[in-house]
C-alpha positions as CSV (number, residue, x, y, z in Angstrom):
1,M,167.4,107.6,100.4
2,K,163.9,106.6,101.4
3,K,162.1,104.6,98.7
4,T,158.7,106.1,97.8
5,S,155.9,103.5,97.4
6,K,153.5,103.4,94.4
7,K,150.6,104.4,96.6
8,Q,152.4,107.5,97.8
9,E,153.2,108.5,94.3
10,I,149.6,108.2,93.2
11,K,148.5,110.2,96.2
12,K,151.1,112.9,95.4
13,V,149.9,113.1,91.8
14,F,146.2,113.3,92.8
15,S,147.0,116.1,95.3
16,K,148.0,118.3,92.4
17,D,146.0,119.7,89.5
18,P,147.8,118.5,86.4
19,G,145.7,120.6,84.0
20,P,144.2,119.3,80.7
21,W,147.3,119.3,78.5
22,N,150.2,117.9,80.6
23,F,148.7,114.7,82.0
24,Y,151.4,112.5,80.5
25,S,154.3,114.7,81.7
26,R,153.1,114.9,85.3
27,A,151.1,111.7,85.9
28,G,152.3,109.5,83.1
29,N,148.9,107.9,83.1
30,K,146.2,108.0,80.4
31,Y,143.4,107.6,83.0
32,F,143.9,111.2,84.1
33,L,143.1,112.4,80.6
34,M,140.1,110.1,80.5
35,D,138.9,111.4,83.8
36,W,139.1,115.0,82.6
37,I,137.3,114.2,79.4
38,F,134.5,112.4,81.3
39,K,134.1,115.3,83.6
40,K,133.8,117.7,80.7
41,I,131.3,115.5,79.0
42,L,129.1,115.5,82.1
43,F,129.4,119.3,82.4
44,I,128.5,119.8,78.7
45,S,125.5,117.4,79.1
46,G,124.1,119.4,82.0
47,V,124.6,122.7,80.4
48,S,122.9,121.4,77.2
49,I,119.8,120.4,79.1
50,F,119.6,123.9,80.6
51,F,119.9,125.5,77.1
52,L,117.4,123.1,75.7
53,V,114.8,124.1,78.2
54,L,115.7,127.8,77.7
55,M,115.4,127.4,73.9
56,I,111.9,125.8,74.3
57,F,110.8,128.7,76.5
58,I,112.2,131.3,74.0
59,F,110.5,129.5,71.1
60,L,107.1,129.6,72.9
61,V,107.5,133.2,73.9
62,L,108.5,134.4,70.4
63,N,105.7,132.5,68.6
64,S,103.2,133.7,71.2
65,M,103.9,137.4,70.7
66,P,101.3,138.0,67.9
67,S,98.6,136.6,70.3
68,I,100.0,138.5,73.3
69,K,100.1,141.8,71.3
70,E,96.6,141.2,69.9
71,F,94.7,140.2,73.0
72,G,96.9,141.0,76.0
73,F,95.6,139.9,79.3
74,R,92.1,139.8,77.9
75,F,93.2,136.4,76.4
76,F,92.8,134.8,79.8
77,L,89.5,136.4,80.6
78,S,87.6,136.0,77.4
79,K,85.1,133.1,76.9
80,S,85.0,133.3,73.1
81,W,87.1,130.9,70.9
82,D,86.1,131.5,67.3
83,P,88.7,130.7,64.6
84,V,86.4,132.0,61.9
85,F,86.3,135.6,63.2
86,E,89.7,135.2,64.9
87,K,88.5,135.9,68.4
88,F,90.3,133.8,70.9
89,G,90.0,133.5,74.7
90,A,91.4,130.8,76.9
91,L,89.1,131.0,79.9
92,P,87.0,127.9,79.1
93,F,90.1,125.8,78.6
94,I,91.8,127.1,81.8
95,A,88.6,126.4,83.7
96,G,88.4,122.9,82.2
97,T,92.0,122.2,83.0
98,I,91.6,123.4,86.6
99,F,88.4,121.5,87.2
100,T,89.6,118.2,85.8
101,S,93.0,118.3,87.4
102,F,91.9,119.2,90.9
103,L,89.0,116.8,90.9
104,A,91.3,114.1,89.7
105,L,93.7,115.0,92.6
106,L,90.8,114.8,95.1
107,I,89.8,111.4,93.8
108,S,93.3,110.0,93.7
109,L,94.5,111.4,97.1
110,P,92.9,108.8,99.4
111,F,94.1,105.9,97.2
112,S,97.7,107.2,96.7
113,L,98.1,108.0,100.4
114,S,96.7,104.6,101.5
115,I,99.0,102.8,99.1
116,S,102.0,104.8,100.3
117,L,101.2,104.0,104.0
118,Y,100.6,100.3,103.3
119,L,103.8,99.8,101.3
120,G,105.9,102.1,103.4
121,E,104.7,101.1,106.9
122,F,102.7,97.9,106.9
123,S,104.1,95.7,104.1
124,K,107.6,96.6,103.1
125,S,108.5,93.2,101.7
126,G,106.8,90.0,100.5
127,F,105.0,88.7,97.5
128,F,101.9,90.9,97.7
129,S,104.0,94.0,98.4
130,G,106.2,93.3,95.4
131,F,103.2,92.6,93.2
132,L,101.6,95.9,94.3
133,K,104.8,97.9,93.6
134,N,105.1,96.3,90.1
135,S,101.4,97.1,89.4
136,I,101.9,100.7,90.3
137,E,105.0,100.9,88.1
138,L,103.0,99.3,85.3
139,L,100.2,101.9,85.7
140,A,102.8,104.7,85.3
141,G,104.1,103.1,82.1
142,V,100.8,102.5,80.3
143,P,100.4,104.8,77.3
144,S,97.8,107.5,77.8
145,V,95.9,106.4,74.6
146,V,95.3,103.0,76.3
147,Y,93.7,104.9,79.2
148,G,91.6,106.8,76.7
149,F,90.4,103.5,75.1
150,F,89.5,102.2,78.6
151,G,87.6,105.4,79.3
152,M,85.7,105.3,76.0
153,F,84.6,101.7,76.1
154,V,84.3,101.0,79.8
155,L,84.0,104.3,81.8
156,I,81.8,106.4,79.5
157,P,78.9,103.8,79.4
158,I,79.0,103.5,83.2
159,V,78.9,107.2,83.6
160,R,76.1,107.5,81.1
161,Y,74.1,104.9,82.9
162,L,74.6,106.8,86.2
163,E,73.6,110.1,84.6
164,I,70.4,108.5,83.3
165,K,69.6,107.1,86.8
166,F,70.0,110.6,88.4
167,N,68.2,112.5,85.6
168,I,71.3,114.2,84.3
169,E,71.9,114.8,80.6
170,P,73.5,111.5,79.5
171,Y,76.6,112.8,77.7
172,G,78.9,110.2,79.2
173,V,81.9,112.3,78.3
174,G,82.8,115.3,80.3
175,I,84.7,116.7,83.3
176,F,83.8,113.9,85.7
177,T,84.8,111.1,83.3
178,S,88.1,112.7,82.4
179,S,88.8,113.3,86.1
180,I,88.4,109.6,86.9
181,I,90.8,108.7,84.1
182,L,93.3,111.3,85.3
183,S,93.0,110.1,88.8
184,I,94.0,106.6,87.8
185,M,97.0,108.0,85.8
186,I,98.4,110.2,88.6
187,I,98.1,107.7,91.4
188,P,101.5,106.0,90.7
189,F,103.4,109.3,90.9
190,S,102.2,110.5,94.3
191,A,102.0,106.9,95.7
192,S,105.6,106.0,94.7
193,L,107.1,109.2,96.1
194,G,105.1,109.0,99.2
195,R,106.2,105.4,99.8
196,E,109.8,106.3,99.4
197,V,109.6,109.2,101.8
198,I,107.8,107.1,104.4
199,E,110.5,104.4,104.1
200,L,113.2,107.1,104.9
201,I,111.7,107.9,108.3
202,P,114.3,106.8,110.9
203,Q,113.1,103.6,112.7
204,D,114.3,104.8,116.1
205,I,111.7,107.7,116.1
206,K,108.9,105.2,115.5
207,E,110.3,102.8,118.1
208,A,110.4,105.6,120.6
209,A,106.7,106.3,120.0
210,Y,105.9,102.7,120.4
211,S,107.9,102.5,123.7
212,L,105.7,105.3,125.1
213,G,102.6,103.1,124.5
214,S,101.4,104.5,121.2
215,T,99.3,102.4,118.9
216,R,100.2,102.0,115.2
217,Y,97.4,104.4,114.3
218,E,98.8,107.0,116.7
219,V,102.4,106.5,115.4
220,I,101.1,107.0,111.8
221,K,99.1,110.1,112.8
222,R,101.6,111.8,115.1
223,V,104.9,110.6,113.7
224,V,104.8,109.3,110.2
225,L,102.5,111.8,108.5
226,P,104.0,114.9,110.1
227,Y,107.5,113.7,109.4
228,A,106.8,112.8,105.8
229,K,104.3,115.6,104.9
230,S,106.9,117.6,102.8
231,G,107.6,114.6,100.6
232,I,104.0,113.6,100.3
233,T,103.1,117.2,99.3
234,A,105.9,117.1,96.7
235,G,104.4,113.9,95.3
236,I,100.9,115.5,95.1
237,L,102.3,118.6,93.3
238,M,104.2,116.5,90.8
239,A,101.0,114.4,90.2
240,L,99.0,117.6,89.8
241,G,101.6,118.8,87.2
242,R,101.2,115.6,85.3
243,A,97.4,116.0,85.4
244,F,97.6,119.6,84.0
245,G,99.7,118.4,81.0
246,E,97.9,115.2,80.2
247,T,96.6,115.2,76.6
248,M,95.5,112.1,74.8
249,A,93.4,110.3,77.4
250,V,91.6,113.5,78.3
251,T,91.0,114.4,74.7
252,M,89.2,111.1,74.1
253,V,86.8,111.4,77.1
254,I,86.2,115.0,77.9
255,G,83.9,115.9,75.0
256,N,86.0,118.6,73.4
257,S,83.5,121.5,73.9
258,N,85.0,125.0,73.4
259,V,82.5,126.6,75.8
260,M,82.6,127.2,79.6
261,P,81.7,124.1,81.4
262,K,78.3,124.3,83.0
263,G,78.6,121.5,85.5
264,L,80.5,118.5,86.7
265,F,79.1,116.2,84.0
266,S,79.1,118.6,81.1
267,P,81.5,118.3,78.2
268,A,84.5,120.6,78.3
269,N,88.0,121.1,77.0
270,T,91.5,121.5,78.5
271,M,94.4,123.5,77.3
272,A,96.3,120.4,76.3
273,S,93.4,118.7,74.5
274,L,92.6,122.0,72.6
275,I,96.2,122.1,71.3
276,A,96.0,118.4,70.2
277,N,92.7,119.0,68.4
278,E,93.3,122.2,66.6
279,F,97.1,122.6,66.1
280,T,97.1,120.8,62.7
281,E,94.0,122.7,61.5
282,A,95.3,126.2,62.5
283,V,95.7,128.1,59.2
284,S,95.9,131.7,60.4
285,R,98.8,133.2,62.1
286,I,96.8,134.5,65.1
287,H,95.1,131.1,65.6
288,L,98.4,129.3,65.7
289,S,99.9,131.9,67.9
290,S,97.0,131.6,70.4
291,L,97.5,127.9,70.6
292,I,101.2,128.4,71.2
293,E,100.4,130.9,74.0
294,I,98.3,128.2,75.6
295,G,101.3,125.9,75.3
296,L,103.4,128.6,77.0
297,V,101.0,128.7,79.9
298,L,101.2,124.9,80.2
299,F,105.0,125.1,80.1
300,I,105.1,127.7,82.9
301,I,102.6,125.7,85.1
302,S,104.6,122.5,84.7
303,A,107.8,124.3,85.6
304,V,106.2,125.9,88.7
305,F,104.8,122.6,90.0
306,S,108.2,120.9,89.3
307,I,110.1,123.6,91.2
308,M,107.7,123.6,94.1
309,G,108.0,119.8,94.3
310,K,111.8,120.0,94.4
311,I,111.5,122.7,97.2
312,F,109.4,120.4,99.3
313,I,111.7,117.4,98.7
314,H,114.7,119.6,99.7
315,K,112.8,120.7,102.8
316,F,112.2,117.1,103.7
317,S,115.8,116.2,103.3
318,I,116.8,119.1,105.6
319,T,114.3,117.9,108.2
320,E,115.6,114.4,108.0
321,N,119.2,115.5,108.5
322,G,118.3,117.6,111.4
């Protein structure tokens, strides 16, 4: 009779599905039970995250219903925000959020793209490269209130000085100031993701371009950027989502004015900063519901940008795999 080796026995056991309750009878090994338990823990953790997000969404929708029933779609078109007479319109805050976020994106885009190209193409290793990578990670980890302090004590006086020089009302605070702070805060997100995507570009593609006589500029323009555009776009979208939801730093430098912004340097308010300023002071049910509805809009916007970013990253991975 042919003797069966231990390796063949284990292979035979793994080829079967022992089920959760008869591990010892079939396998005689406690590690099969541990493996099944670990698998169930991972599954429950994943499902729990899904239900947590779903519960947050349901909570926001239910608590926004009084405002939705009272104002309807007019809530997003009205310019009036008056807690005394309970007239609420979110248009000034939507405009302030859009202006600050997209202006911050425009300011940060040249810097983040330059950092991505430098770290992913020109300086992949070395002391300065490591120092720059650590600095970017540090920027991402700095609390937003610290950025707010920097804006209040450093940036606002500089902006006020420039406004005086150009005969602009010297508020100091406003959309422009908050956009500069936001641009500094979102650079690490787009720069880090862009660098990782550029590093994933196959080396043989770039070497083929060099062998045809292309310069480094031409390789970057015609090979690197077209190949990595999906990943770079994903980083930009995620950075924009972060800019939309940023609260504390913007609240400290934007001026917190509940009227439509009149210009680039005028005080304004964003949806996130409005919630931070008025949520604890909301006494009426409709006021509180209106703030929660704004929170619901922020939640949906963040989800949309996150999903779009994942789609672009998936598109890049498909392109990379052929």
